[in-house]
C-alpha positions in Angstrom: 122.9 74.6 131.6 121.1 71.3 131.7 122.7 68.1 130.3 121.6 68.4 126.7 122.6 72.0 126.3 125.9 71.2 128.0 126.5 68.3 125.6 125.8 70.6 122.6 128.3 73.2 124.0 130.9 70.5 124.5 130.4 69.3 120.9 131.2 72.9 119.8 134.2 73.2 122.1 135.7 70.0 120.8 136.1 71.8 117.4 137.8 74.9 118.9 140.4 76.7 116.8 142.3 79.4 118.7 143.8 81.0 115.6 140.4 81.3 113.9 138.9 82.5 117.1 141.4 85.4 117.2 140.6 86.2 113.6 136.9 86.2 114.3 137.4 88.6 117.3 138.8 91.1 114.8 136.4 90.4 111.9 133.3 90.7 114.1 134.6 93.9 115.7 134.7 92.7 119.3 137.1 95.3 120.7 136.3 98.0 123.2 133.7 100.5 121.8 133.1 98.3 118.7 129.6 96.9 117.8 130.6 93.4 118.9 132.3 94.4 122.1 132.7 91.5 124.5 131.7 88.8 122.0 133.8 85.7 122.2 134.5 83.0 119.7 135.6 79.3 119.6 136.8 79.7 116.0 134.3 77.5 114.2 133.1 78.0 110.6 129.3 78.0 109.9 129.6 74.5 108.3 131.1 73.2 111.5 128.3 74.8 113.6 125.8 73.2 111.2 127.5 69.8 111.7 126.7 70.1 115.4 123.2 71.3 114.5 122.6 67.9 112.7 123.1 66.2 116.1 121.0 68.5 118.2 118.2 69.8 116.0 115.6 68.4 118.5 117.1 70.3 121.4 114.1 71.7 123.4 113.5 75.4 123.5 114.6 75.7 127.2 117.9 74.1 126.3 118.3 76.6 123.3 117.6 79.4 125.7 120.4 78.0 128.0 122.8 77.9 125.0 121.9 81.6 124.3 123.5 82.5 127.6 126.9 81.3 126.4 129.6 83.9 125.9 130.5 82.1 122.7 129.0 83.4 119.5 129.0 79.9 118.0 126.9 78.6 120.8 124.4 81.3 120.4 124.4 80.7 116.6 123.7 77.0 117.2 120.8 77.8 119.5 119.3 80.2 116.9 119.8 77.7 114.0 118.0 75.0 116.0 115.1 77.3 116.9 114.8 78.4 113.2 114.8 74.9 112.0 112.2 73.8 114.5 110.0 76.8 113.7 110.1 76.0 110.0 109.6 72.2 110.2 106.5 71.1 108.4 104.9 69.4 111.5 105.5 72.3 113.9 102.3 73.2 115.6 101.1 76.8 116.0 101.7 76.5 119.8 105.3 75.3 119.2 106.0 78.2 116.8 104.5 80.7 119.2 106.8 79.4 122.0 109.9 79.7 119.7 108.9 83.2 118.7 108.2 84.3 122.3 111.5 82.8 123.5 113.4 84.6 120.7 111.9 88.0 121.6 112.5 87.5 125.3 116.2 86.5 124.6 116.9 88.9 121.7 119.5 90.7 123.8 121.6 87.6 123.2 121.1 88.0 119.4 123.9 90.5 119.5 126.0 90.3 116.4 125.1 90.6 112.8 125.7 86.9 111.9 123.3 85.9 114.7 120.6 88.3 113.5 121.0 87.3 109.9 120.8 83.6 110.6 117.6 83.9 112.7 115.4 86.9 112.1 114.0 86.0 108.7 113.0 82.4 109.7 111.7 83.2 113.2 110.5 86.8 113.3 109.7 87.1 109.6 108.2 83.7 109.4 106.0 84.4 112.4 104.8 87.8 111.2 104.2 86.8 107.6 100.5 86.3 108.2 100.2 88.4 111.3 100.2 92.0 112.4 103.6 93.6 111.9 103.4 96.5 114.4 106.3 94.9 116.3 108.7 95.7 113.5 108.0 99.4 113.9 108.7 99.1 117.6 112.0 97.4 117.0 113.0 99.8 114.3 112.7 102.7 116.7 114.8 100.9 119.4 118.1 102.3 120.5 119.6 98.8 120.0 121.3 98.3 116.7 120.4 94.6 116.9 116.7 95.3 117.4 116.7 97.5 114.3 118.6 94.9 112.3 116.2 92.2 113.4 113.3 94.4 112.1 114.8 94.9 108.7 116.1 91.3 108.2 112.7 89.9 109.3 111.3 91.4 106.1 113.4 89.0 104.0 110.6 86.4 104.7 108.1 88.9 103.2 110.3 89.7 100.2 110.5 86.0 99.4 106.7 85.9 99.4 106.5 88.9 97.0 105.5 91.4 99.7 107.8 94.5 99.7 105.8 97.2 101.5 107.3 96.8 105.0 110.9 96.5 103.6 110.4 99.8 101.8 108.8 101.5 104.8 111.4 100.4 107.3 114.3 101.4 104.9 112.7 104.8 104.5 112.5 105.2 108.3 116.2 104.2 108.6 117.6 106.6 106.0 119.2 108.7 108.8 120.4 105.8 110.8 124.0 106.3 111.9 125.1 102.7 111.9 126.9 101.3 108.8 125.6 97.9 109.7 122.1 99.2 109.2 123.0 100.9 105.9 124.3 97.5 104.7 121.2 95.7 106.0 118.8 98.1 104.3 120.8 98.1 101.1 120.8 94.3 101.1 117.0 94.0 101.5 116.4 96.6 98.9 118.7 94.7 96.5 116.6 91.6 97.2 113.4 93.6 96.4 115.0 94.7 93.1 116.0 91.1 92.1 112.3 90.3 92.2 110.9 93.6 90.9 113.3 96.2 89.6 110.5 98.7 89.0 109.7 98.8 92.7 113.4 99.2 93.6 113.9 102.0 91.1 110.8 103.8 92.3 112.3 103.8 95.8 115.6 104.9 94.5 114.1 107.7 92.5 112.4 109.0 95.7 115.3 108.5 98.1 118.7 108.0 96.4 119.8 111.6 97.1 119.2 111.0 100.9 120.5 107.4 101.1 123.8 106.7 102.8 126.3 105.8 100.2 126.8 102.2 101.6 123.0 101.6 101.5 122.8 103.0 98.0 125.7 100.9 96.7 124.3 97.7 98.2 120.9 98.4 96.7 122.3 98.9 93.3 124.5 95.8 93.0 122.3 93.8 90.7 121.2 96.7 88.4 122.8 97.3 85.0 126.1 99.2 85.1 124.8 102.4 83.5 121.9 102.5 85.9 124.2 102.1 88.9 126.4 104.9 87.6 123.5 107.2 87.1 122.2 106.7 90.6 125.6 106.9 92.3 126.2 110.2 90.4 123.0 111.7 91.9 123.1 110.0 95.3 
């Protein structure tokens, strides 16, 4: 790592908490055969990572890429938060945004836990594709990588916020048979967000697919609906 990336990492390491790190290893399922196998933690809370972000928000893209190579989840999270903030800043040029998007895609194997995907995919991937062709999402959703598939679904959060639900619904339909519980949760979460904005759209999706939806996906999707409606869908799901 070059000097700036090294300084950022040292700032994170200065906040290390071994007890919390051990807890995060369990919470993020980092044991053998688990989805986060091999991930390591310093034991920092998200607010602590964001406190470091305030000092390093202008870190250049190559330095962020260097941070993404760290074995520590918090270092990769910091890099992704910096990239997301830089992508979304008002004065970011199209060329700067393209460079961030390209770096993200090239390094997405380092976006390899759910907190990393959730903190970055809506801002960077969703933000970039909001006014562009979205074929990439359908490539990612067919990937063998759990994290590629989650990136595809979480990217649509940016579309949902703009009142555009079509890709969320289509991707969730394609993922009805996905075997990963983390994908069931991601799809259910995005469907819930659709329903918060337009319950009619959500209920039309549920009417068509509730019987086939994994229970976790269905339960997440229903969370903001009235209790009798939730009960009815769960009874037939």
